[in-house]
C-alpha positions in Angstrom: 4.3 -3.4 10.1 3.2 -4.3 6.6 4.1 -1.2 4.7 2.6 -0.2 1.5 3.6 3.6 1.7 0.0 4.4 1.7 -2.7 6.2 3.8 -3.8 3.1 5.6 -0.5 1.6 6.7 0.7 4.9 7.7 -2.4 5.5 10.0 -2.2 1.9 11.5 1.7 2.4 12.0 1.1 5.5 14.2 -1.7 3.5 16.3 1.1 0.9 16.4 3.9 2.9 17.6 1.5 4.1 20.3 0.6 0.6 21.8 2.2 -0.3 24.7 1.9 -4.1 24.0 3.6 -3.7 20.7 7.3 -2.8 20.0 7.5 -2.6 16.0 10.9 -3.7 14.7 10.9 -3.5 11.2 9.0 -2.6 7.9 8.0 -5.1 5.3 6.8 -4.1 1.7 6.1 -5.9 -1.6 7.9 -4.8 -4.4 8.4 -5.7 -8.0 12.1 -6.9 -8.3 11.9 -6.7 -12.4 10.9 -2.9 -12.5 11.8 -1.7 -9.1 8.5 -0.5 -7.8 6.4 -1.0 -4.8 3.5 -3.5 -5.6 0.2 -2.0 -6.6 1.0 1.4 -5.9 3.9 1.9 -8.4 6.1 4.0 -6.4 9.8 4.0 -6.8 11.7 2.3 -4.4 14.2 5.4 -3.3 11.0 7.4 -2.5 9.8 3.6 -0.2 13.4 4.1 1.5 13.1 7.5 1.9 10.0 6.7 4.0 11.9 4.1 6.0 15.1 6.3 6.6 12.4 9.3 8.1 10.6 6.7 10.5 13.8 5.0 11.4 12.9 1.4 10.9 14.5 -1.3 8.8 12.9 -2.2 5.6 12.6 -5.6 4.6 11.6 -6.3 1.0 9.0 -9.0 -0.3 10.4 -9.4 -3.7 8.3 -10.8 -6.2 8.1 -11.2 -9.9 5.8 -9.1 -12.2 2.6 -11.3 -11.9 3.1 -13.9 -9.4 0.3 -16.8 -8.7 -1.1 -17.3 -5.3 1.5 -20.4 -4.4 4.6 -18.4 -5.6 3.3 -15.4 -3.3 2.8 -17.4 -0.5 6.0 -19.2 -0.7 8.1 -16.1 -1.1 6.1 -14.6 2.1 7.2 -17.5 4.2 10.8 -17.1 3.1 10.8 -13.6 4.0 9.2 -14.0 7.3 11.5 -16.9 8.4 14.6 -14.3 9.4 12.0 -11.9 11.2 10.7 -14.7 13.1 14.4 -15.8 14.1 14.8 -12.2 15.5 11.7 -12.8 17.6 9.2 -11.2 15.7 5.8 -12.8 16.4 3.0 -10.4 14.9 2.4 -8.7 11.6 0.4 -5.4 11.2 -1.8 -4.6 9.0 -3.7 -1.3 7.9 -7.0 -2.9 6.6 -10.3 -1.6 7.6 -13.3 -3.7 6.9 -12.6 -6.5 3.9 -13.4 -9.8 6.3 -12.0 -12.3 3.2 -8.8 -10.5 3.3 -8.3 -10.5 7.2 -9.2 -14.1 7.3 -6.6 -14.8 4.5 -4.1 -12.5 6.1 -4.8 -14.8 9.6 -4.9 -17.9 8.3 -1.5 -17.8 6.5 0.1 -16.3 9.4 -1.0 -18.9 11.6 0.6 -21.4 9.4 4.2 -20.0 10.4 3.1 -19.4 14.2 2.6 -15.8 13.8 -0.7 -13.4 14.6 -2.0 -10.4 12.8 -2.9 -6.9 14.3 -5.3 -4.7 12.8 -5.3 -1.5 14.3 -7.9 0.5 12.2 -10.1 -2.6 12.2 -13.7 -1.6 11.2 -13.3 2.0 12.2 -15.9 4.4 10.6 -14.2 6.1 7.3 -15.1 9.5 8.2 -13.7 8.7 11.6 -10.3 7.7 9.8 -10.1 10.3 7.5 -10.7 13.0 10.2 -7.9 11.5 12.3 -5.4 11.3 9.1 -6.1 14.9 8.4 -5.9 16.1 12.2 -2.9 14.4 12.9 -1.1 16.0 9.8 -0.6 13.4 7.5 0.1 14.3 3.9 0.0 12.2 0.8 -0.5 12.1 -2.8 -2.4 9.8 -4.9 -0.3 7.6 -6.9 -2.7 5.3 -8.4 -6.5 5.3 -9.5 -9.0 2.4 -10.8 -10.6 3.7 -13.8 -13.6 1.7 -13.0 -14.1 4.2 -10.0 -11.9 7.2 -10.9 -11.0 9.1 -14.0 -7.3 10.4 -14.4 -7.7 13.8 -12.8 -7.6 12.1 -9.5 -4.2 10.6 -10.0 -1.4 13.0 -8.6 -3.7 14.8 -6.7 -3.3 15.7 -2.8 -5.0 13.4 -0.5 -6.9 16.2 1.4 -10.5 17.5 2.1 -11.2 18.7 -1.5 -9.7 15.4 -3.0 -12.7 13.6 -0.8 -15.3 15.9 -1.4 -14.6 15.4 -5.0 -15.1 11.7 -5.0 -18.0 10.4 -6.9 -21.0 8.7 -5.0 -20.3 5.0 -4.6 -16.6 5.2 -4.2 -15.1 4.2 -0.7 -13.7 7.2 0.8 -11.1 5.4 2.3 -10.4 3.7 -1.1 -10.5 0.1 0.8 -11.9 -1.9 -2.7 -8.7 -0.6 -4.5 -10.5 2.9 -5.8 -7.1 4.7 -5.5 -3.5 4.3 -3.7 -1.7 7.0 -2.0 2.2 7.8 -1.3 2.5 9.4 2.2 5.3 12.1 2.2 5.0 13.4 5.6 3.6 12.0 9.2 3.7 12.7 12.6 6.7 10.0 13.3 8.8 11.3 10.2 11.9 13.1 10.8 11.3 15.4 8.1 9.0 15.5 4.7 10.2 14.1 1.7 10.6 16.3 -1.4 9.0 15.0 -4.4 8.2 15.9 -8.3 5.5 14.8 -10.0 6.3 13.0 -13.4 4.0 11.7 -16.0 0.6 10.2 -15.7 0.7 6.6 -17.2 -2.4 4.3 -18.0 -1.8 0.5 -17.9 -4.1 -2.7 -18.4 -3.8 -5.8 -16.5 -5.2 -9.4 -17.1 -7.8 -9.6 -13.8 -7.1 -12.8 -11.8 -9.9 -15.1 -12.5 -9.7 -16.4 -9.1 -9.2 -13.2 -7.1 -11.6 -10.2 -6.1 -8.6 -8.1 -5.5 -9.0 -4.9 -8.1 -5.5 -4.1 -8.3 -2.8 -6.6 -9.6 -0.2 -8.1 -7.3 2.7 -6.2 -8.7 3.1 -3.4 -11.0 5.2 -3.2 -13.8 7.2 -0.4 -15.1 5.0 2.7 -15.9 6.7 3.3 -19.1 5.8 -0.1 -20.7 2.0 -0.5 -21.8 0.7 -4.5 -21.9 -1.6 -5.4 -25.2 -5.2 -4.9 -24.1 -7.3 -8.4 -23.2 -11.1 -8.9 -22.7 -10.5 -9.2 -19.0 -8.3 -6.1 -18.5 -8.7 -4.0 -15.5 -7.5 -0.5 -16.1 -5.1 2.1 -13.9 -3.8 5.3 -13.8 -0.5 6.1 -12.4 1.3 9.4 -11.4 5.0 8.4 -11.6 6.8 10.4 -8.9 10.4 11.4 -8.1 12.8 12.0 -5.0 13.4 15.6 -5.2 16.7 16.6 -3.9 
């Protein structure tokens, strides 16, 4: 299970766990090894580990530098998948909804190593997915917003009906274009909720990759360090969460 810790991967895992043809064996998460945070979401690793503990599945980290190029990313992905394949794992589950080019990329990369991709949420209507997410009792907090779409007031909010009502026109309600990312702190398959505290809101800018349509950087740096602006920058607000004991 490709686990980002956010809403879509959490809902995809719910369906994968209920699919009699699948046996979910492990979580796989991309992390920035320099800053010890979940890629793109900027979530501290202790919170990621708390999710894995409550799900009851082992966690494998795809360890990446701060801004890997595609060749480096793909090589590291193959190296990370190899021991999982040695355990007999043949499929990789994703929470993608409707980005066709992203699906094709995942399928092509997995085919190169003899694996297949599974997309439990594929092409389901946004409204249907969000109703299901809320009805099942998932709870999440928004940890990252792209400032091209949302201002800082959306960052750190609960992902609930009020948040969805407040989204501006033109913003994908599921955040499929990278408008926002979330951290799930409670789910139907968690043994118990994850207690957390909201920390500071921090704005960061990244140089947009010239050959990529991805609206988020491949791996977030520490929210405490702000890079210099550049003419091709994309900006993001982050809410730094802390595990509450």
